[in-house]
PDB file with SEQRES, HELIX, SHEET and CRYST1 records, atoms N, CA, C and O in Angstrom:
SEQRES   1 A   67  UNK UNK UNK UNK UNK UNK UNK UNK UNK UNK UNK UNK UNK          
SEQRES   2 A   67  UNK UNK UNK UNK UNK UNK UNK UNK UNK UNK UNK UNK UNK          
SEQRES   3 A   67  UNK UNK UNK UNK UNK UNK UNK UNK UNK UNK UNK UNK UNK          
SEQRES   4 A   67  UNK UNK UNK UNK UNK UNK UNK UNK UNK UNK UNK UNK UNK          
SEQRES   5 A   67  UNK UNK UNK UNK UNK UNK UNK UNK UNK UNK UNK UNK UNK          
SEQRES   6 A   67  UNK UNK                                                      
HELIX    1 AA1 UNK A    2  UNK A    4  5                                   3    
HELIX    2 AA2 UNK A   10  UNK A   20  1                                  11    
HELIX    3 AA3 UNK A   22  UNK A   38  1                                  17    
HELIX    4 AA4 UNK A   43  UNK A   57  1                                  15    
CRYST1    1.000    1.000    1.000  90.00  90.00  90.00 P 1           1          
ATOM      1  N   UNK A   1     -21.068 -39.991  45.643  1.00  0.00           N  
ATOM      2  CA  UNK A   1     -21.654 -39.379  46.773  1.00  0.00           C  
ATOM      3  C   UNK A   1     -22.623 -40.287  47.409  1.00  0.00           C  
ATOM      4  O   UNK A   1     -22.675 -40.363  48.636  1.00  0.00           O  
ATOM      5  N   UNK A   2     -23.390 -40.976  46.651  1.00  0.00           N  
ATOM      6  CA  UNK A   2     -24.383 -41.908  47.201  1.00  0.00           C  
ATOM      7  C   UNK A   2     -23.750 -43.134  47.813  1.00  0.00           C  
ATOM      8  O   UNK A   2     -24.289 -43.713  48.756  1.00  0.00           O  
ATOM      9  N   UNK A   3     -22.599 -43.536  47.279  1.00  0.00           N  
ATOM     10  CA  UNK A   3     -21.889 -44.755  47.818  1.00  0.00           C  
ATOM     11  C   UNK A   3     -21.288 -44.409  49.253  1.00  0.00           C  
ATOM     12  O   UNK A   3     -21.009 -45.343  50.005  1.00  0.00           O  
ATOM     13  N   UNK A   4     -21.101 -43.204  49.617  1.00  0.00           N  
ATOM     14  CA  UNK A   4     -20.545 -42.904  50.944  1.00  0.00           C  
ATOM     15  C   UNK A   4     -21.464 -43.294  52.004  1.00  0.00           C  
ATOM     16  O   UNK A   4     -21.018 -43.611  53.107  1.00  0.00           O  
ATOM     17  N   UNK A   5     -22.703 -43.296  51.758  1.00  0.00           N  
ATOM     18  CA  UNK A   5     -23.681 -43.713  52.734  1.00  0.00           C  
ATOM     19  C   UNK A   5     -24.298 -42.493  53.434  1.00  0.00           C  
ATOM     20  O   UNK A   5     -24.306 -41.392  52.881  1.00  0.00           O  
ATOM     21  N   UNK A   6     -24.789 -42.688  54.591  1.00  0.00           N  
ATOM     22  CA  UNK A   6     -25.402 -41.575  55.318  1.00  0.00           C  
ATOM     23  C   UNK A   6     -26.830 -41.914  55.552  1.00  0.00           C  
ATOM     24  O   UNK A   6     -27.291 -43.013  55.245  1.00  0.00           O  
ATOM     25  N   UNK A   7     -27.531 -40.957  56.103  1.00  0.00           N  
ATOM     26  CA  UNK A   7     -28.919 -41.195  56.523  1.00  0.00           C  
ATOM     27  C   UNK A   7     -29.853 -40.520  55.435  1.00  0.00           C  
ATOM     28  O   UNK A   7     -29.481 -39.550  54.774  1.00  0.00           O  
ATOM     29  N   UNK A   8     -31.009 -41.071  55.313  1.00  0.00           N  
ATOM     30  CA  UNK A   8     -32.002 -40.472  54.441  1.00  0.00           C  
ATOM     31  C   UNK A   8     -32.078 -41.132  53.052  1.00  0.00           C  
ATOM     32  O   UNK A   8     -31.252 -41.960  52.667  1.00  0.00           O  
ATOM     33  N   UNK A   9     -33.123 -40.709  52.332  1.00  0.00           N  
ATOM     34  CA  UNK A   9     -33.388 -41.273  50.977  1.00  0.00           C  
ATOM     35  C   UNK A   9     -32.355 -40.664  50.019  1.00  0.00           C  
ATOM     36  O   UNK A   9     -31.880 -39.553  50.255  1.00  0.00           O  
ATOM     37  N   UNK A  10     -32.014 -41.355  48.976  1.00  0.00           N  
ATOM     38  CA  UNK A  10     -31.084 -40.847  48.056  1.00  0.00           C  
ATOM     39  C   UNK A  10     -31.354 -39.457  47.574  1.00  0.00           C  
ATOM     40  O   UNK A  10     -30.454 -38.619  47.523  1.00  0.00           O  
ATOM     41  N   UNK A  11     -32.607 -39.204  47.215  1.00  0.00           N  
ATOM     42  CA  UNK A  11     -32.942 -37.863  46.702  1.00  0.00           C  
ATOM     43  C   UNK A  11     -32.757 -36.789  47.779  1.00  0.00           C  
ATOM     44  O   UNK A  11     -32.458 -35.646  47.432  1.00  0.00           O  
ATOM     45  N   UNK A  12     -32.913 -37.091  49.011  1.00  0.00           N  
ATOM     46  CA  UNK A  12     -32.710 -36.180  50.176  1.00  0.00           C  
ATOM     47  C   UNK A  12     -31.220 -35.840  50.233  1.00  0.00           C  
ATOM     48  O   UNK A  12     -30.815 -34.684  50.347  1.00  0.00           O  
ATOM     49  N   UNK A  13     -30.422 -36.919  50.146  1.00  0.00           N  
ATOM     50  CA  UNK A  13     -28.969 -36.810  50.266  1.00  0.00           C  
ATOM     51  C   UNK A  13     -28.378 -35.988  49.107  1.00  0.00           C  
ATOM     52  O   UNK A  13     -27.446 -35.210  49.308  1.00  0.00           O  
ATOM     53  N   UNK A  14     -28.931 -36.168  47.888  1.00  0.00           N  
ATOM     54  CA  UNK A  14     -28.487 -35.396  46.736  1.00  0.00           C  
ATOM     55  C   UNK A  14     -28.919 -33.981  47.002  1.00  0.00           C  
ATOM     56  O   UNK A  14     -28.086 -33.106  46.769  1.00  0.00           O  
ATOM     57  N   UNK A  15     -30.061 -33.644  47.442  1.00  0.00           N  
ATOM     58  CA  UNK A  15     -30.473 -32.299  47.691  1.00  0.00           C  
ATOM     59  C   UNK A  15     -29.638 -31.586  48.754  1.00  0.00           C  
ATOM     60  O   UNK A  15     -29.305 -30.406  48.642  1.00  0.00           O  
ATOM     61  N   UNK A  16     -29.316 -32.362  49.791  1.00  0.00           N  
ATOM     62  CA  UNK A  16     -28.391 -31.814  50.834  1.00  0.00           C  
ATOM     63  C   UNK A  16     -27.045 -31.460  50.260  1.00  0.00           C  
ATOM     64  O   UNK A  16     -26.513 -30.372  50.478  1.00  0.00           O  
ATOM     65  N   UNK A  17     -26.514 -32.397  49.528  1.00  0.00           N  
ATOM     66  CA  UNK A  17     -25.155 -32.150  48.916  1.00  0.00           C  
ATOM     67  C   UNK A  17     -25.224 -30.951  48.036  1.00  0.00           C  
ATOM     68  O   UNK A  17     -24.350 -30.086  48.085  1.00  0.00           O  
ATOM     69  N   UNK A  18     -26.315 -30.878  47.176  1.00  0.00           N  
ATOM     70  CA  UNK A  18     -26.436 -29.751  46.307  1.00  0.00           C  
ATOM     71  C   UNK A  18     -26.521 -28.421  47.016  1.00  0.00           C  
ATOM     72  O   UNK A  18     -25.980 -27.405  46.580  1.00  0.00           O  
ATOM     73  N   UNK A  19     -27.225 -28.477  48.126  1.00  0.00           N  
ATOM     74  CA  UNK A  19     -27.336 -27.240  48.979  1.00  0.00           C  
ATOM     75  C   UNK A  19     -25.990 -26.864  49.559  1.00  0.00           C  
ATOM     76  O   UNK A  19     -25.655 -25.679  49.540  1.00  0.00           O  
ATOM     77  N   UNK A  20     -25.217 -27.761  50.060  1.00  0.00           N  
ATOM     78  CA  UNK A  20     -23.943 -27.492  50.681  1.00  0.00           C  
ATOM     79  C   UNK A  20     -22.978 -27.000  49.562  1.00  0.00           C  
ATOM     80  O   UNK A  20     -22.055 -26.251  49.884  1.00  0.00           O  
ATOM     81  N   UNK A  21     -23.131 -27.358  48.344  1.00  0.00           N  
ATOM     82  CA  UNK A  21     -22.214 -27.031  47.262  1.00  0.00           C  
ATOM     83  C   UNK A  21     -22.908 -26.098  46.236  1.00  0.00           C  
ATOM     84  O   UNK A  21     -22.553 -26.108  45.058  1.00  0.00           O  
ATOM     85  N   UNK A  22     -23.829 -25.347  46.656  1.00  0.00           N  
ATOM     86  CA  UNK A  22     -24.619 -24.532  45.725  1.00  0.00           C  
ATOM     87  C   UNK A  22     -23.800 -23.639  44.791  1.00  0.00           C  
ATOM     88  O   UNK A  22     -24.177 -23.464  43.632  1.00  0.00           O  
ATOM     89  N   UNK A  23     -22.732 -23.092  45.250  1.00  0.00           N  
ATOM     90  CA  UNK A  23     -22.011 -22.130  44.337  1.00  0.00           C  
ATOM     91  C   UNK A  23     -21.270 -22.943  43.293  1.00  0.00           C  
ATOM     92  O   UNK A  23     -21.214 -22.516  42.140  1.00  0.00           O  
ATOM     93  N   UNK A  24     -20.691 -24.104  43.633  1.00  0.00           N  
ATOM     94  CA  UNK A  24     -20.011 -24.971  42.662  1.00  0.00           C  
ATOM     95  C   UNK A  24     -21.007 -25.513  41.612  1.00  0.00           C  
ATOM     96  O   UNK A  24     -20.730 -25.564  40.414  1.00  0.00           O  
ATOM     97  N   UNK A  25     -22.194 -25.919  42.143  1.00  0.00           N  
ATOM     98  CA  UNK A  25     -23.226 -26.477  41.236  1.00  0.00           C  
ATOM     99  C   UNK A  25     -23.707 -25.356  40.247  1.00  0.00           C  
ATOM    100  O   UNK A  25     -23.907 -25.602  39.057  1.00  0.00           O  
ATOM    101  N   UNK A  26     -23.868 -24.208  40.757  1.00  0.00           N  
ATOM    102  CA  UNK A  26     -24.323 -23.029  39.862  1.00  0.00           C  
ATOM    103  C   UNK A  26     -23.260 -22.747  38.843  1.00  0.00           C  
ATOM    104  O   UNK A  26     -23.577 -22.612  37.661  1.00  0.00           O  
ATOM    105  N   UNK A  27     -21.936 -22.644  39.265  1.00  0.00           N  
ATOM    106  CA  UNK A  27     -20.910 -22.435  38.291  1.00  0.00           C  
ATOM    107  C   UNK A  27     -20.891 -23.506  37.243  1.00  0.00           C  
ATOM    108  O   UNK A  27     -20.771 -23.200  36.056  1.00  0.00           O  
ATOM    109  N   UNK A  28     -21.007 -24.780  37.644  1.00  0.00           N  
ATOM    110  CA  UNK A  28     -20.937 -25.873  36.660  1.00  0.00           C  
ATOM    111  C   UNK A  28     -22.117 -25.773  35.759  1.00  0.00           C  
ATOM    112  O   UNK A  28     -21.963 -25.882  34.543  1.00  0.00           O  
ATOM    113  N   UNK A  29     -23.296 -25.570  36.294  1.00  0.00           N  
ATOM    114  CA  UNK A  29     -24.495 -25.435  35.425  1.00  0.00           C  
ATOM    115  C   UNK A  29     -24.429 -24.314  34.415  1.00  0.00           C  
ATOM    116  O   UNK A  29     -24.897 -24.422  33.281  1.00  0.00           O  
ATOM    117  N   UNK A  30     -23.819 -23.219  34.881  1.00  0.00           N  
ATOM    118  CA  UNK A  30     -23.618 -22.024  33.996  1.00  0.00           C  
ATOM    119  C   UNK A  30     -22.634 -22.336  32.890  1.00  0.00           C  
ATOM    120  O   UNK A  30     -22.887 -22.003  31.732  1.00  0.00           O  
ATOM    121  N   UNK A  31     -21.528 -22.961  33.213  1.00  0.00           N  
ATOM    122  CA  UNK A  31     -20.530 -23.319  32.207  1.00  0.00           C  
ATOM    123  C   UNK A  31     -21.049 -24.311  31.244  1.00  0.00           C  
ATOM    124  O   UNK A  31     -20.854 -24.153  30.039  1.00  0.00           O  
ATOM    125  N   UNK A  32     -21.700 -25.324  31.707  1.00  0.00           N  
ATOM    126  CA  UNK A  32     -22.283 -26.392  30.834  1.00  0.00           C  
ATOM    127  C   UNK A  32     -23.383 -25.740  29.901  1.00  0.00           C  
ATOM    128  O   UNK A  32     -23.508 -26.051  28.717  1.00  0.00           O  
ATOM    129  N   UNK A  33     -24.126 -24.856  30.514  1.00  0.00           N  
ATOM    130  CA  UNK A  33     -25.217 -24.161  29.745  1.00  0.00           C  
ATOM    131  C   UNK A  33     -24.653 -23.277  28.656  1.00  0.00           C  
ATOM    132  O   UNK A  33     -25.238 -23.188  27.577  1.00  0.00           O  
ATOM    133  N   UNK A  34     -23.512 -22.608  28.912  1.00  0.00           N  
ATOM    134  CA  UNK A  34     -22.891 -21.801  27.933  1.00  0.00           C  
ATOM    135  C   UNK A  34     -22.334 -22.648  26.738  1.00  0.00           C  
ATOM    136  O   UNK A  34     -22.418 -22.284  25.565  1.00  0.00           O  
ATOM    137  N   UNK A  35     -21.781 -23.763  27.141  1.00  0.00           N  
ATOM    138  CA  UNK A  35     -21.283 -24.683  26.122  1.00  0.00           C  
ATOM    139  C   UNK A  35     -22.438 -25.231  25.246  1.00  0.00           C  
ATOM    140  O   UNK A  35     -22.306 -25.293  24.024  1.00  0.00           O  
ATOM    141  N   UNK A  36     -23.527 -25.612  25.850  1.00  0.00           N  
ATOM    142  CA  UNK A  36     -24.725 -26.093  25.158  1.00  0.00           C  
ATOM    143  C   UNK A  36     -25.274 -25.016  24.222  1.00  0.00           C  
ATOM    144  O   UNK A  36     -25.524 -25.275  23.045  1.00  0.00           O  
ATOM    145  N   UNK A  37     -25.458 -23.819  24.748  1.00  0.00           N  
ATOM    146  CA  UNK A  37     -26.042 -22.780  23.936  1.00  0.00           C  
ATOM    147  C   UNK A  37     -25.065 -22.339  22.817  1.00  0.00           C  
ATOM    148  O   UNK A  37     -25.537 -21.865  21.783  1.00  0.00           O  
ATOM    149  N   UNK A  38     -23.793 -22.464  22.965  1.00  0.00           N  
ATOM    150  CA  UNK A  38     -22.890 -22.044  21.911  1.00  0.00           C  
ATOM    151  C   UNK A  38     -22.928 -23.063  20.659  1.00  0.00           C  
ATOM    152  O   UNK A  38     -22.490 -22.751  19.552  1.00  0.00           O  
ATOM    153  N   UNK A  39     -23.469 -24.252  20.944  1.00  0.00           N  
ATOM    154  CA  UNK A  39     -23.501 -25.245  19.887  1.00  0.00           C  
ATOM    155  C   UNK A  39     -22.197 -25.498  19.296  1.00  0.00           C  
ATOM    156  O   UNK A  39     -22.132 -25.937  18.148  1.00  0.00           O  
ATOM    157  N   UNK A  40     -21.145 -25.257  19.985  1.00  0.00           N  
ATOM    158  CA  UNK A  40     -19.761 -25.609  19.583  1.00  0.00           C  
ATOM    159  C   UNK A  40     -19.265 -26.722  20.389  1.00  0.00           C  
ATOM    160  O   UNK A  40     -18.726 -26.535  21.480  1.00  0.00           O  
ATOM    161  N   UNK A  41     -19.443 -27.915  19.854  1.00  0.00           N  
ATOM    162  CA  UNK A  41     -19.017 -29.109  20.607  1.00  0.00           C  
ATOM    163  C   UNK A  41     -17.725 -29.616  19.969  1.00  0.00           C  
ATOM    164  O   UNK A  41     -17.717 -30.407  19.027  1.00  0.00           O  
ATOM    165  N   UNK A  42     -16.660 -29.118  20.533  1.00  0.00           N  
ATOM    166  CA  UNK A  42     -15.274 -29.445  20.044  1.00  0.00           C  
ATOM    167  C   UNK A  42     -14.514 -30.187  21.170  1.00  0.00           C  
ATOM    168  O   UNK A  42     -15.020 -30.390  22.274  1.00  0.00           O  
ATOM    169  N   UNK A  43     -13.315 -30.564  20.833  1.00  0.00           N  
ATOM    170  CA  UNK A  43     -12.482 -31.219  21.836  1.00  0.00           C  
ATOM    171  C   UNK A  43     -12.292 -30.233  23.025  1.00  0.00           C  
ATOM    172  O   UNK A  43     -12.307 -30.622  24.192  1.00  0.00           O  
ATOM    173  N   UNK A  44     -12.123 -29.011  22.684  1.00  0.00           N  
ATOM    174  CA  UNK A  44     -11.925 -27.918  23.717  1.00  0.00           C  
ATOM    175  C   UNK A  44     -13.092 -27.819  24.707  1.00  0.00           C  
ATOM    176  O   UNK A  44     -12.932 -27.845  25.927  1.00  0.00           O  
ATOM    177  N   UNK A  45     -14.273 -27.705  24.097  1.00  0.00           N  
ATOM    178  CA  UNK A  45     -15.419 -27.583  24.967  1.00  0.00           C  
ATOM    179  C   UNK A  45     -15.741 -28.936  25.686  1.00  0.00           C  
ATOM    180  O   UNK A  45     -16.321 -28.931  26.772  1.00  0.00           O  
ATOM    181  N   UNK A  46     -15.388 -30.004  25.115  1.00  0.00           N  
ATOM    182  CA  UNK A  46     -15.613 -31.356  25.828  1.00  0.00           C  
ATOM    183  C   UNK A  46     -14.602 -31.366  26.946  1.00  0.00           C  
ATOM    184  O   UNK A  46     -14.938 -31.832  28.035  1.00  0.00           O  
ATOM    185  N   UNK A  47     -13.430 -30.902  26.766  1.00  0.00           N  
ATOM    186  CA  UNK A  47     -12.416 -30.909  27.846  1.00  0.00           C  
ATOM    187  C   UNK A  47     -12.877 -29.972  28.978  1.00  0.00           C  
ATOM    188  O   UNK A  47     -12.672 -30.313  30.143  1.00  0.00           O  
ATOM    189  N   UNK A  48     -13.448 -28.884  28.713  1.00  0.00           N  
ATOM    190  CA  UNK A  48     -13.927 -27.957  29.728  1.00  0.00           C  
ATOM    191  C   UNK A  48     -15.096 -28.606  30.449  1.00  0.00           C  
ATOM    192  O   UNK A  48     -15.152 -28.566  31.678  1.00  0.00           O  
ATOM    193  N   UNK A  49     -16.001 -29.182  29.743  1.00  0.00           N  
ATOM    194  CA  UNK A  49     -17.165 -29.801  30.368  1.00  0.00           C  
ATOM    195  C   UNK A  49     -16.722 -30.935  31.274  1.00  0.00           C  
ATOM    196  O   UNK A  49     -17.227 -31.077  32.388  1.00  0.00           O  
ATOM    197  N   UNK A  50     -15.800 -31.729  30.813  1.00  0.00           N  
ATOM    198  CA  UNK A  50     -15.313 -32.840  31.637  1.00  0.00           C  
ATOM    199  C   UNK A  50     -14.633 -32.369  32.870  1.00  0.00           C  
ATOM    200  O   UNK A  50     -14.794 -33.006  33.911  1.00  0.00           O  
ATOM    201  N   UNK A  51     -13.868 -31.283  32.841  1.00  0.00           N  
ATOM    202  CA  UNK A  51     -13.187 -30.770  34.013  1.00  0.00           C  
ATOM    203  C   UNK A  51     -14.233 -30.218  34.988  1.00  0.00           C  
ATOM    204  O   UNK A  51     -14.074 -30.336  36.203  1.00  0.00           O  
ATOM    205  N   UNK A  52     -15.311 -29.611  34.449  1.00  0.00           N  
ATOM    206  CA  UNK A  52     -16.309 -29.030  35.370  1.00  0.00           C  
ATOM    207  C   UNK A  52     -17.057 -30.219  36.080  1.00  0.00           C  
ATOM    208  O   UNK A  52     -17.311 -30.173  37.284  1.00  0.00           O  
ATOM    209  N   UNK A  53     -17.383 -31.240  35.316  1.00  0.00           N  
ATOM    210  CA  UNK A  53     -17.998 -32.423  35.990  1.00  0.00           C  
ATOM    211  C   UNK A  53     -17.099 -33.094  36.941  1.00  0.00           C  
ATOM    212  O   UNK A  53     -17.513 -33.459  38.041  1.00  0.00           O  
ATOM    213  N   UNK A  54     -15.884 -33.271  36.559  1.00  0.00           N  
ATOM    214  CA  UNK A  54     -14.921 -33.973  37.435  1.00  0.00           C  
ATOM    215  C   UNK A  54     -14.772 -33.165  38.756  1.00  0.00           C  
ATOM    216  O   UNK A  54     -14.610 -33.765  39.818  1.00  0.00           O  
ATOM    217  N   UNK A  55     -14.825 -31.836  38.701  1.00  0.00           N  
ATOM    218  CA  UNK A  55     -14.742 -31.102  39.935  1.00  0.00           C  
ATOM    219  C   UNK A  55     -15.969 -31.411  40.827  1.00  0.00           C  
ATOM    220  O   UNK A  55     -15.824 -31.523  42.044  1.00  0.00           O  
ATOM    221  N   UNK A  56     -17.084 -31.537  40.277  1.00  0.00           N  
ATOM    222  CA  UNK A  56     -18.271 -31.924  41.106  1.00  0.00           C  
ATOM    223  C   UNK A  56     -18.260 -33.311  41.718  1.00  0.00           C  
ATOM    224  O   UNK A  56     -18.763 -33.512  42.823  1.00  0.00           O  
ATOM    225  N   UNK A  57     -17.690 -34.264  41.006  1.00  0.00           N  
ATOM    226  CA  UNK A  57     -17.738 -35.594  41.484  1.00  0.00           C  
ATOM    227  C   UNK A  57     -16.444 -36.147  42.129  1.00  0.00           C  
ATOM    228  O   UNK A  57     -16.435 -37.259  42.657  1.00  0.00           O  
ATOM    229  N   UNK A  58     -15.360 -35.357  42.077  1.00  0.00           N  
ATOM    230  CA  UNK A  58     -14.093 -35.849  42.646  1.00  0.00           C  
ATOM    231  C   UNK A  58     -14.225 -35.861  44.153  1.00  0.00           C  
ATOM    232  O   UNK A  58     -14.677 -34.891  44.761  1.00  0.00           O  
ATOM    233  N   UNK A  59     -13.810 -37.008  44.766  1.00  0.00           N  
ATOM    234  CA  UNK A  59     -13.855 -37.131  46.232  1.00  0.00           C  
ATOM    235  C   UNK A  59     -12.998 -35.973  46.839  1.00  0.00           C  
ATOM    236  O   UNK A  59     -11.880 -35.716  46.392  1.00  0.00           O  
ATOM    237  N   UNK A  60     -13.543 -35.310  47.836  1.00  0.00           N  
ATOM    238  CA  UNK A  60     -12.771 -34.304  48.562  1.00  0.00           C  
ATOM    239  C   UNK A  60     -12.729 -32.972  47.897  1.00  0.00           C  
ATOM    240  O   UNK A  60     -12.249 -32.007  48.492  1.00  0.00           O  
ATOM    241  N   UNK A  61     -13.214 -32.872  46.676  1.00  0.00           N  
ATOM    242  CA  UNK A  61     -13.104 -31.548  45.988  1.00  0.00           C  
ATOM    243  C   UNK A  61     -14.134 -30.509  46.518  1.00  0.00           C  
ATOM    244  O   UNK A  61     -13.896 -29.311  46.365  1.00  0.00           O  
ATOM    245  N   UNK A  62     -15.223 -30.910  47.111  1.00  0.00           N  
ATOM    246  CA  UNK A  62     -16.315 -30.079  47.540  1.00  0.00           C  
ATOM    247  C   UNK A  62     -16.563 -30.399  49.019  1.00  0.00           C  
ATOM    248  O   UNK A  62     -15.795 -31.090  49.689  1.00  0.00           O  
ATOM    249  N   UNK A  63     -17.640 -29.868  49.457  1.00  0.00           N  
ATOM    250  CA  UNK A  63     -18.129 -30.063  50.855  1.00  0.00           C  
ATOM    251  C   UNK A  63     -18.352 -31.554  51.106  1.00  0.00           C  
ATOM    252  O   UNK A  63     -18.664 -32.305  50.182  1.00  0.00           O  
ATOM    253  N   UNK A  64     -18.198 -31.960  52.303  1.00  0.00           N  
ATOM    254  CA  UNK A  64     -18.360 -33.323  52.725  1.00  0.00           C  
ATOM    255  C   UNK A  64     -19.758 -33.930  52.330  1.00  0.00           C  
ATOM    256  O   UNK A  64     -20.785 -33.252  52.384  1.00  0.00           O  
ATOM    257  N   UNK A  65     -19.739 -35.230  51.935  1.00  0.00           N  
ATOM    258  CA  UNK A  65     -20.959 -35.819  51.570  1.00  0.00           C  
ATOM    259  C   UNK A  65     -21.603 -36.593  52.740  1.00  0.00           C  
ATOM    260  O   UNK A  65     -22.694 -37.149  52.623  1.00  0.00           O  
ATOM    261  N   UNK A  66     -20.878 -36.600  53.867  1.00  0.00           N  
ATOM    262  CA  UNK A  66     -21.385 -37.333  54.984  1.00  0.00           C  
ATOM    263  C   UNK A  66     -22.541 -36.509  55.581  1.00  0.00           C  
ATOM    264  O   UNK A  66     -22.460 -35.282  55.641  1.00  0.00           O  
ATOM    265  N   UNK A  67     -23.600 -37.176  56.014  1.00  0.00           N  
ATOM    266  CA  UNK A  67     -24.768 -36.533  56.546  1.00  0.00           C  
ATOM    267  C   UNK A  67     -24.835 -36.570  57.972  1.00  0.00           C  
ATOM    268  O   UNK A  67     -25.787 -36.055  58.558  1.00  0.00           O  
TER     269      UNK A  67                                                      
END                                                                             
Protein backbone atom coordinates (compact mmCIF):
# COMPACT_ATOMS: atom_id res chain seq x y z
CA UNK A 1 0.00 0.00 0.00
CA UNK A 2 2.80 2.40 0.83
CA UNK A 3 4.62 1.57 -2.43
CA UNK A 4 1.66 2.79 -4.49
CA UNK A 5 2.47 6.33 -3.55
CA UNK A 6 0.06 9.12 -2.96
CA UNK A 7 0.09 12.22 -0.88
CA UNK A 8 0.75 12.55 2.82
CA UNK A 9 2.91 10.98 5.46
CA UNK A 10 3.00 7.20 5.58
CA UNK A 11 1.07 7.10 8.86
CA UNK A 12 -1.65 9.28 7.38
CA UNK A 13 -1.92 7.05 4.31
CA UNK A 14 -2.16 3.94 6.49
CA UNK A 15 -4.88 5.58 8.60
CA UNK A 16 -6.82 6.59 5.47
CA UNK A 17 -6.53 3.05 4.04
CA UNK A 18 -7.64 1.57 7.37
CA UNK A 19 -10.63 3.92 7.43
CA UNK A 20 -11.66 2.98 3.89
CA UNK A 21 -11.36 -0.72 4.74
CA UNK A 22 -12.65 -0.62 8.32
CA UNK A 23 -14.95 -3.63 8.04
CA UNK A 24 -12.24 -5.86 6.54
CA UNK A 25 -9.70 -4.69 9.12
CA UNK A 26 -12.18 -5.38 11.95
CA UNK A 27 -12.95 -8.87 10.60
CA UNK A 28 -9.26 -9.65 10.26
CA UNK A 29 -8.47 -8.35 13.75
CA UNK A 30 -11.34 -10.40 15.16
CA UNK A 31 -10.25 -13.59 13.44
CA UNK A 32 -6.61 -13.14 14.41
CA UNK A 33 -7.66 -12.31 17.98
CA UNK A 34 -9.73 -15.49 18.20
CA UNK A 35 -6.79 -17.55 16.97
CA UNK A 36 -4.47 -15.90 19.49
CA UNK A 37 -6.87 -16.34 22.39
CA UNK A 38 -7.51 -20.00 21.52
CA UNK A 39 -3.79 -20.72 21.97
CA UNK A 40 -4.18 -23.37 19.27
CA UNK A 41 -1.41 -22.65 16.84
CA UNK A 42 -1.74 -25.42 14.27
CA UNK A 43 -1.31 -25.65 10.53
CA UNK A 44 -5.04 -25.02 10.23
CA UNK A 45 -5.01 -21.83 12.27
CA UNK A 46 -1.84 -20.70 10.51
CA UNK A 47 -3.58 -21.23 7.18
CA UNK A 48 -6.58 -19.18 8.31
CA UNK A 49 -4.35 -16.40 9.64
CA UNK A 50 -2.37 -16.33 6.40
CA UNK A 51 -5.55 -16.11 4.31
CA UNK A 52 -6.88 -13.25 6.46
CA UNK A 53 -3.65 -11.29 6.13
CA UNK A 54 -3.38 -12.04 2.40
CA UNK A 55 -6.87 -10.58 1.91
CA UNK A 56 -5.73 -7.35 3.55
CA UNK A 57 -2.54 -6.99 1.53
CA UNK A 58 -3.51 -8.42 -1.87
CA UNK A 59 -3.59 -5.72 -4.54
CA UNK A 60 -7.13 -4.96 -5.64
CA UNK A 61 -8.79 -7.02 -2.91
CA UNK A 62 -9.93 -3.98 -0.93
CA UNK A 63 -10.63 -0.28 -1.44
CA UNK A 64 -8.17 1.64 -3.55
CA UNK A 65 -4.95 2.75 -1.90
CA UNK A 66 -4.60 5.81 -4.10
CA UNK A 67 -5.15 9.04 -2.22
